KELO-54660 format. One record per residue: residue in one letter; x, y, z of N, C-alpha, C, CB in turn. Coordinates in pm, whole numbers, padded with zeros to 5 digits, always signed. Atoms other than C-alpha are relative to their C-alpha. Glycine has a CB too. Layout:
% KELO-54660
AXYZXYZXYZXYZ ...
END
This chain:
% KELO-54660
X-00038-00091+00023+12404+08672+11833+00083+00096+00105-00092+00033-00046 X-00098-00083-00052+12684+08934+11936+00021+00115+00049+00056+00008-00053 X+00002-00148-00005+12703+09268+12081+00102+00111+00069-00112+00021+00054 X-00139-00094-00007+12985+09545+12144-00103+00133+00069+00101+00042-00197 X+00065-00099-00024+12878+09860+12340+00158+00125+00001-00105-00035+00151 X-00145-00075+00017+13201+10136+12222-00092+00156-00028+00130-00074-00167 X+00033-00108+00016+13121+10495+12334-00156+00035-00030+00082+00032-00085 X+00141+00016+00003+12765+10592+12229-00084-00076-00096-00042+00110-00004 X-00025+00106+00115+12763+10312+11987-00033-00179+00029+00169+00018-00033 X+00082+00168-00040+12540+09954+12061-00008-00073-00172-00228+00027+00088 X+00001+00163+00078+12660+09629+11798-00123-00008+00011+00078-00143+00066 X+00091+00162+00024+12471+09334+11691+00087-00039-00108-00196-00002-00058 X-00011+00076+00087+12582+09072+11490+00093-00157+00013+00042+00089-00086 X+00014+00083-00036+12660+08758+11435+00116-00123-00051-00122-00002-00018 X-00130+00097+00021+13024+08662+11320+00061+00064+00093+00087-00012-00147 X-00083-00022-00161+13244+08631+11620+00134+00109-00030+00082-00186+00072 X-00113-00073+00067+13518+08774+11414+00049+00123+00017-00018+00005-00108 X-00042-00138-00017+13409+09117+11413+00056+00039+00145-00119+00089-00033 X-00098-00083-00212+13532+09189+11841+00092+00064-00095+00132-00154+00179 X-00157-00046+00016+13841+09246+11648-00008+00105-00120+00116-00142-00044 X-00003-00090+00099+13737+09505+11413-00058+00136-00050-00019-00057-00062 X+00095-00196+00000+13663+09903+11369-00149-00057-00065+00100+00178-00166 X+00119+00023+00111+13329+09810+11323-00099+00155-00072-00124-00113+00098 X+00065-00112+00074+13281+10168+11271-00002+00049-00202+00074+00114+00085 X-00021+00018+00115+13390+10159+10956-00135-00043-00174+00097-00099+00047 X+00136+00045+00027+13059+10009+10813-00095+00084-00033-00047-00060+00094 X+00123-00140-00011+12881+10309+10883+00071+00117-00010-00092+00019+00153 X-00055-00150+00042+13127+10584+10778-00065+00007-00160+00205+00014+00004 X+00146-00024+00134+12808+10690+10541+00099+00130-00122-00219+00126+00115 X-00055-00060+00069+13050+10997+10398+00107-00086-00100+00043+00092+00079 X-00098-00014+00080+13344+10847+10291-00045-00148-00076+00155+00025+00076 X+00000+00102+00070+13182+10527+10177-00102+00018-00089-00005-00110+00070 X+00037-00058+00113+12962+10731+09931+00104+00071-00107-00088+00085+00042 X-00127-00081+00097+13279+10889+09821+00137-00147-00027+00095+00183+00134 X-00122+00062+00041+13488+10579+09766-00035-00086-00110+00068-00075+00111 X-00025+00037+00078+13565+10344+09497-00097-00120-00032+00114-00005+00012 X+00053+00236+00012+13403+10015+09645-00174+00018-00026+00027-00147+00250 X+00158-00036-00018+12998+10240+09601+00029-00057-00156-00078+00192+00048 X+00090+00069+00117+12802+09990+09368-00096+00007-00040-00021-00086-00001 X+00167-00044+00033+12491+10110+09391-00075+00126+00040-00090-00097+00063 X+00099-00128-00041+12277+10427+09487-00128-00006+00052-00028+00075-00104 X+00143+00023+00064+11948+10415+09630-00048+00113+00043-00092-00129+00042 X+00069-00132+00011+11682+10662+09724+00077+00148+00081-00152-00033+00068 X-00069-00083-00154+11806+11001+09929+00157-00040+00059-00111-00049+00149 X-00123+00061-00063+12153+10784+09963-00042-00064+00121+00112+00101+00032 X+00017+00051-00149+11950+10637+10290+00049-00167-00031-00190+00022+00070 X-00020+00230-00023+12056+10237+10139+00140+00056-00153-00261-00198-00097 X-00050+00059+00058+12334+10188+09935+00119-00071-00037-00025+00034-00033 X-00041+00085-00006+12548+09895+09774+00163+00004+00006-00062-00056-00082 X-00102-00014+00036+12914+09868+09839+00065-00128+00057+00044+00125+00029 X-00046+00080+00013+13189+09638+09870+00166+00033+00100-00019-00023-00149 X-00067-00061-00134+13441+09555+10149+00068-00159+00049-00141+00087+00135 X-00123+00078-00010+13711+09324+10191-00045-00173-00078+00050-00005+00193 X+00100+00061+00018+13530+09076+09919-00101-00052+00032+00015-00037-00022 X+00164+00053-00067+13183+09067+10064-00050+00165-00090-00029-00014+00260 X+00026-00094+00068+12976+09245+09852-00147+00040+00143-00029-00048-00191 X+00099-00001-00054+12729+09468+10104-00118+00099-00002+00038-00015+00089 X+00075-00118+00022+12417+09702+10177+00037+00075+00135-00166-00028-00027 X+00025-00115-00115+12426+10005+10400-00133+00035-00024+00096+00140-00005 X+00063-00083+00045+12079+10111+10485-00039+00091+00178-00124-00077-00107 X-00015-00083-00082+12047+10375+10735-00222+00037+00026+00134+00134-00077 X+00142+00028-00045+11620+10340+10920-00028+00189+00008-00014-00118+00182 X+00040-00127+00042+11437+10685+10779-00124+00043+00098-00039-00004-00158 X+00147-00024-00024+11109+10884+10976-00059+00020-00104-00035+00102+00079 X+00085-00084+00069+10808+10870+10794-00090+00106+00017-00050-00055-00042 X+00126-00078+00017+10497+11099+10748+00017+00091+00080-00125-00061+00021 X+00007-00139-00016+10427+11429+10889+00141+00079+00153-00197+00017+00043 X-00130+00035-00163+10706+11350+11218+00095+00058-00103+00056-00220+00086 X-00107+00026+00089+10948+11235+10919+00043+00145-00004-00039-00075-00145 X-00075-00077+00007+10950+11630+10784+00147+00067+00132-00098+00070-00040 X-00096-00060-00093+11128+11736+11102+00043-00080+00128-00056+00125+00044 X-00161+00102-00113+11352+11456+11285-00012-00093-00127-00038-00120+00227 X-00051+00072+00099+11445+11255+10985+00015-00164+00039+00131+00069-00034 X-00091+00128-00036+11651+10979+11155+00029-00008+00085+00099-00028-00043 X+00041+00011-00185+11595+11020+11546-00127-00071+00009-00032+00166+00091 X+00150+00078-00103+11362+10779+11707-00021+00037+00144+00013-00179+00022 X-00021-00049-00152+11252+10835+12070-00015-00210+00009-00169+00156+00103 X-00053+00136-00034+11437+10536+12230-00054-00084+00088+00115+00006+00041 X+00095+00110-00066+11142+10389+12431-00076-00065-00082-00090+00049+00094 X+00133+00000+00006+10900+10397+12197-00016-00191-00054-00060+00145-00123 X+00034+00178+00051+10770+10006+12025+00126-00076-00152-00223+00007-00092 X-00118+00001+00102+11015+10001+11717+00177+00102+00082-00087+00105-00173 X-00081-00110-00033+11283+10189+11873+00127-00069-00077+00014+00038+00175 X-00127+00082+00002+11521+09879+11802-00018-00052-00150+00010-00130+00127 X-00015-00003+00098+11490+09885+11434+00038-00105-00038+00048+00077-00025 X-00086+00024+00035+11744+09759+11330+00082-00111-00016+00026+00055+00033 X+00030+00113-00082+11810+09498+11586-00069-00108-00024-00047+00031+00085 X+00176+00166+00057+11456+09334+11509+00022-00018-00142-00244+00068+00004 X-00005+00101+00194+11554+09308+11154+00085-00123+00026+00111+00105-00170 X-00094+00048-00066+11887+09164+11266-00068-00178-00026+00016+00080+00168 X+00068+00165-00054+11718+08875+11450-00087-00069-00121-00131+00019+00153 X+00116+00063+00033+11400+08848+11210+00046-00096-00111-00114+00102-00039 X-00042-00023+00056+11670+08819+10964+00003-00211-00016+00093+00125+00027 X-00107+00081-00027+11897+08526+11113-00157-00102-00005+00129+00030+00156 X+00079+00142+00031+11545+08299+11159-00035-00036-00108-00109-00018+00052 X+00060+00093+00117+11443+08320+10853+00077-00135-00071-00021+00096-00117 X-00093+00068+00075+11762+08222+10683+00004-00126+00057+00128+00062-00005 X+00050+00108-00116+11753+07929+10985-00123-00097-00062-00067+00092+00148 X+00164+00152+00037+11403+07778+10829-00005+00019-00190-00262+00084+00104 X-00034-00048+00161+11586+07852+10434-00086+00112-00069-00020-00127-00101 X+00022-00076+00016+11435+08130+10364+00077+00111-00120-00012+00006+00103 X-00078-00071+00098+11524+08338+10007+00042+00124+00075-00080+00031-00137 X+00071-00139-00038+11582+08666+10222+00169+00026+00000-00125+00027+00169 X-00134-00048-00091+11951+08837+10297+00006-00012+00147+00025+00144-00016 X-00092+00090-00154+12212+08712+10534+00063+00209+00060+00237-00188-00090 X-00065-00134-00065+12280+09006+10800+00120-00002+00080-00091+00062+00088 X-00118+00047-00006+12597+09102+10871+00024+00079+00178+00105+00053-00153 X-00048-00074-00146+12619+09386+11146-00119+00158-00008+00231+00055-00009 X+00058-00098-00050+12401+09639+11291+00022+00134+00087-00055-00053+00039 X-00099-00100-00143+12449+09966+11512-00138+00128+00034+00218+00121-00091 X+00066-00113-00042+12233+10190+11712+00099+00145+00036-00078-00052+00126 X-00082-00085-00086+12358+10519+11838-00041+00043+00105+00037+00096-00048 X+00105-00004-00154+12241+10590+12143+00002+00160+00052+00082-00117+00157 X-00002-00173-00041+12124+10953+12282-00051-00059+00145-00133+00143-00105 X+00060+00016-00112+11972+11034+12607-00140-00088-00024-00016+00137+00059 X+00195+00032+00013+11580+10998+12471-00032-00050-00130-00115+00155+00012 X-00056+00044+00120+11667+10920+12106+00068-00092-00060+00044+00052-00023 X-00093+00144+00060+11807+10655+11860+00009-00039-00164-00074-00147+00068 X-00002-00027+00214+11949+10652+11474+00017-00133+00013+00156+00110-00124 X-00031+00120+00010+11973+10322+11341+00017-00065-00099-00056-00050+00048 X-00064+00014+00105+12154+10177+11108+00080-00222-00039+00127+00146+00039 X-00030+00216+00051+12220+09760+10909+00077+00068-00141-00223-00162-00062 X-00102+00056+00146+12462+09607+10692-00079-00102-00002+00187-00045+00004 X+00029+00119+00049+12348+09346+10510+00057-00079-00159-00137+00018+00005 X-00139+00045+00156+12530+09093+10203-00148+00047-00073+00098-00245-00049 X+00119-00045+00083+12349+09199+09878-00058-00181-00057+00067+00135-00157 X+00084+00107+00067+12176+08970+09676+00041+00028-00105-00145-00009+00008 X-00082-00052+00172+12321+08957+09324-00182-00022-00091+00195-00186-00093 X+00169-00022+00035+11880+09009+09166-00039+00141-00080-00092+00007+00157 X+00064-00148+00097+11706+09253+09008-00230-00005+00064+00036-00066-00290 X+00173+00010+00007+11316+09372+09135-00053-00052-00124-00075+00147+00014 X+00116+00030+00099+11025+09231+09002-00040+00109-00101-00125-00032+00079 X+00006-00165+00068+10985+09603+08855+00056-00006-00113+00077+00124+00076 X-00120-00086+00107+11288+09603+08688-00035-00118-00086+00203+00031+00051 X+00004+00150+00065+11220+09234+08569-00087-00013-00148-00080-00108+00119 X+00104+00000+00075+10877+09278+08440-00013+00136-00102-00111-00019+00094 X-00018-00074+00117+10971+09562+08207+00026-00036-00166+00092+00061+00037 X-00080+00084+00113+11139+09342+07983-00011-00148-00025+00137+00013+00024 X+00074+00142+00024+10973+08993+08039-00167-00004+00056+00095-00127+00092 X+00116+00000+00047+10596+08923+08002-00055-00072+00200-00016-00112-00184 X+00049+00023-00073+10374+08861+08330-00047-00132+00005-00058+00076+00009 X+00060+00103+00110+10345+08523+08306-00032-00147+00153+00170-00053-00179 X-00022+00090-00050+10241+08214+08523+00103-00065+00041-00042-00042-00039 X-00086+00038-00028+10556+08099+08526+00104+00008+00176+00033+00047-00106 X-00042-00071-00095+10681+08361+08758-00066+00064+00119+00047+00072-00053 X+00119+00014-00138+10360+08405+08977+00106-00103+00071-00201-00087-00040 X+00018+00096-00100+10451+08061+09079+00127+00014+00031-00054-00139-00030 X-00083-00006-00043+10799+08123+09176+00016+00075+00144+00053+00028-00088 X+00023-00113-00076+10727+08432+09355-00103-00055+00134-00071+00121-00104 X+00130+00087-00088+10385+08236+09504+00060-00138+00092-00132-00075-00135 X-00002+00118-00124+10591+07923+09684+00197+00091+00057+00000-00259-00097 X-00040-00032-00105+10834+08165+09854-00048+00117+00133+00095+00013-00049 X+00150-00126-00105+10561+08380+09995-00072-00109+00055-00153+00125-00118 X+00086+00091-00083+10347+08066+10084+00127-00029+00158-00048-00176-00121 X-00116+00059-00142+10725+07951+10322-00012+00172+00103+00249-00047-00086 X-00012-00174-00086+10700+08374+10440-00143-00078+00028+00016+00214-00106 X+00102-00018-00100+10331+08310+10534+00035-00114+00118-00155-00018-00071 X+00041+00132-00107+10371+07940+10679+00116+00035+00143+00046-00200-00099 X-00085-00026-00127+10629+08102+10941-00014+00130+00067+00142-00011-00031 X+00076-00159-00093+10401+08366+11061+00067+00178-00048+00062-00020+00220 X-00073-00173+00034+10566+08643+10909-00098+00150-00091+00156-00042-00134 X+00092-00099+00061+10398+08977+10855+00077+00092-00075-00084+00075+00100 X-00094-00068+00014+10575+09174+10633-00106+00089-00072+00130-00057-00060 X+00131-00084+00025+10388+09528+10658+00038+00092-00096-00061+00077+00128 X-00134-00090+00070+10647+09674+10320+00003-00105-00145+00193-00004+00122 X+00038+00126+00091+10494+09340+10085-00026+00098-00100-00132-00116+00043 X+00046-00101+00189+10546+09573+09672+00087-00050-00044+00008+00191-00047 X-00049+00023+00120+10677+09483+09376+00176+00036+00001-00091+00090-00103 X-00164-00060-00055+10996+09662+09471+00133-00070+00095-00036+00121+00092 X-00054+00036-00066+11074+09420+09725+00007-00167+00016-00033+00072+00080 X-00013+00123+00053+11100+09126+09585+00040-00067-00126-00083-00030+00014 X-00066+00002+00053+11397+09014+09384+00004-00126-00069+00073+00042+00055 X+00012+00080+00034+11454+08796+09138+00099-00001-00094-00104-00019-00016 X-00146+00018+00045+11725+08608+09012+00027-00185-00053+00111+00052+00157 X-00028+00132+00063+11798+08206+08876-00151-00027+00006+00112-00115+00082 X+00143+00101+00009+11440+08100+08879-00043+00036+00154+00031-00207-00032 X+00018-00011-00190+11416+08221+09244-00055+00158+00041+00190-00022+00099 X+00036-00095-00042+11238+08466+09423+00090+00056+00146-00137-00028+00005 X-00036-00047-00051+11384+08703+09680-00081+00102+00092+00070+00015-00065 X+00027-00153-00070+11228+08886+09979+00062+00092+00020-00029+00010+00098 X-00041-00080-00153+11340+09215+10143-00069+00072+00006+00121+00071+00034 X-00020-00153-00032+11368+09478+10326-00104-00014+00223-00133+00139-00193 X+00116+00029-00069+11171+09372+10670+00014+00078+00157-00014-00171+00004 X+00034-00069-00171+11171+09678+10902-00148+00020+00008+00078+00173+00038 X+00120+00017-00113+10898+09676+11108-00130-00090-00051-00062+00161+00042 X+00049+00162+00014+10827+09326+11005+00029-00089+00117+00073-00075-00124 X-00018+00065-00154+10739+09072+11303-00067-00127-00011-00071+00088+00131 X+00034+00102+00027+10620+08727+11347-00157-00001+00116+00136-00105+00015 X+00123+00031-00015+10281+08653+11392-00113-00161-00008-00023+00085-00083 X+00041+00128+00118+10011+08378+11352-00098+00100-00064-00086-00181+00065 X+00106-00042+00089+09833+08491+11071-00103-00028-00029+00018+00003-00078 X+00165+00071-00047+09469+08508+11009+00047+00061-00200-00184+00106+00173 X+00000-00006+00126+09357+08512+10673+00001+00138-00106-00098-00071-00015 X+00017-00119-00026+09281+08868+10671+00160+00082-00009-00077+00000+00138 X-00147-00055+00053+09674+08961+10710+00079-00074-00121+00104-00009+00124 X-00064+00016+00199+09740+08806+10413-00090+00019-00114+00051-00166-00050 X+00110-00074+00104+09466+08938+10226+00073+00165-00003-00201+00000+00079 X-00028-00081-00007+09607+09244+10326+00164+00051-00050-00048+00005+00100 X-00213-00055+00075+10018+09233+10249-00038-00029-00144+00201-00150+00060 X+00002+00037+00145+09872+09067+09909-00108+00149-00071-00084-00191-00018 X+00086-00093+00054+09606+09337+09830+00087+00152+00004-00146-00003+00090 X-00090-00074-00017+09945+09571+09938+00098+00033-00143+00064-00062+00111 X-00106+00086+00034+10147+09362+09699-00048+00076-00194-00027-00218+00062 X+00087+00000+00116+09839+09421+09378+00023+00158-00018-00169-00061+00024 X+00022-00129+00064+09810+09761+09417+00163+00043-00030-00095+00114+00108 X-00091-00038+00002+10186+09837+09413+00041-00034-00199+00073-00065+00133 X-00014+00043+00083+10188+09647+09105-00055+00046-00102-00009-00084+00017 X+00084-00128+00031+09902+09880+08956+00044+00133-00012-00086+00015+00087 X-00044-00165+00000+10114+10203+09049+00139-00039-00116+00061+00085+00207 X-00180+00027+00097+10481+10031+08867-00081+00022-00172+00107-00253+00028 X+00075+00009+00122+10233+09947+08568-00084+00148-00062-00105-00119+00034 X+00013-00156+00048+10123+10358+08558+00115+00062-00069-00024+00092+00120 X-00101-00048+00018+10379+10450+08560+00155+00018+00002-00029+00036+00022 X-00109+00028+00165+10670+10240+08379-00066-00093-00071+00174-00076+00015 X+00049+00104+00040+10456+10031+08244+00028-00086-00021-00035+00000-00053 X-00095+00145-00045+10591+09700+08345-00127-00130-00073+00026-00020+00246 X+00067+00072+00033+10386+09399+08185-00087-00059+00158+00086-00088-00090 X+00055+00006-00109+10151+09315+08428-00181-00072-00052+00019+00168+00074 X+00130+00067-00021+09795+09116+08435-00097-00013+00096+00014-00094-00012 X+00094+00013-00182+09487+09178+08691-00017-00142+00008-00194+00083+00023 X+00047+00140+00017+09362+08808+08588+00087-00071+00078-00003-00054-00141 X-00159+00131-00091+09716+08625+08644+00023+00052+00080+00167-00042-00057 X-00030-00047-00090+09766+08819+08913-00159-00112+00121+00012+00190-00038 X+00076+00095-00105+09446+08661+09127+00040-00120+00019-00128-00022-00026 X-00080+00129-00032+09577+08352+08974+00122-00028+00090+00043-00039-00110 X-00101-00028-00122+09863+08422+09201-00035-00030+00066+00045+00096+00045 X+00073-00055-00109+09662+08471+09463-00075-00126+00039-00093+00129-00037 X+00017+00130+00012+09486+08165+09409+00139-00100+00047-00041-00014-00147 X-00065+00059-00018+09785+07951+09420+00051-00053+00174+00063+00054-00083 X-00008-00009-00150+09889+08082+09794-00094-00032+00065+00024+00107+00048 X+00060+00060-00132+09611+08011+09974-00028-00130-00024-00127+00066+00054 X+00009+00154-00004+09601+07676+09803+00105-00065+00085+00013-00059-00141 X-00078+00112+00013+09903+07565+09869+00057+00062+00224+00154+00009-00195 X-00041-00057-00123+09889+07738+10289-00057-00074+00104-00035+00138+00012 
END
């Protein structure tokens, strides 16, 4: 991975050709949101898709949640555990791609450095797919789709990846493949059965929430068969 420091910004990337680029253009949020290259906008403008130089990219800004997030939304203490979330996610994505997982390809990340606080942003390649929640609005929740998702999750778990926000909207479906996205605050560890249970229980809650809110097709009995598929193949 390459790293460069320009003024109060630190950039991380894998494509050496970016050495000679004006890297700030990938993070000029105001210009990008008002440009004709904008393809899709996420919640509250924290994430959006755009095109640049024949590349389909997704920009995401890291936001703080919880009570403190009401007052300090975009800045994190520079010396905290997850102070380098963009860099960590970039490295984790690269590791998973090297191991042939279906995850987004990282492009570039940036840290805006202050004396005590840090702001973080990441740009990844867009995956041409829809999330599982959208898919289940027009498709049945079947063993076939469960098998596709289970296959990818098994490989994820075998690599020891703990996904701290495994939910129905972080699983994409396209061309009979499943893709896992959003690896903020995710990490590698020796996964226990309890770790995997916790991730799958979180996933189950997201299915139930989307069934209630958006009336997606969902069958809890099939979900438990899906869960069994995973443990049988680990």
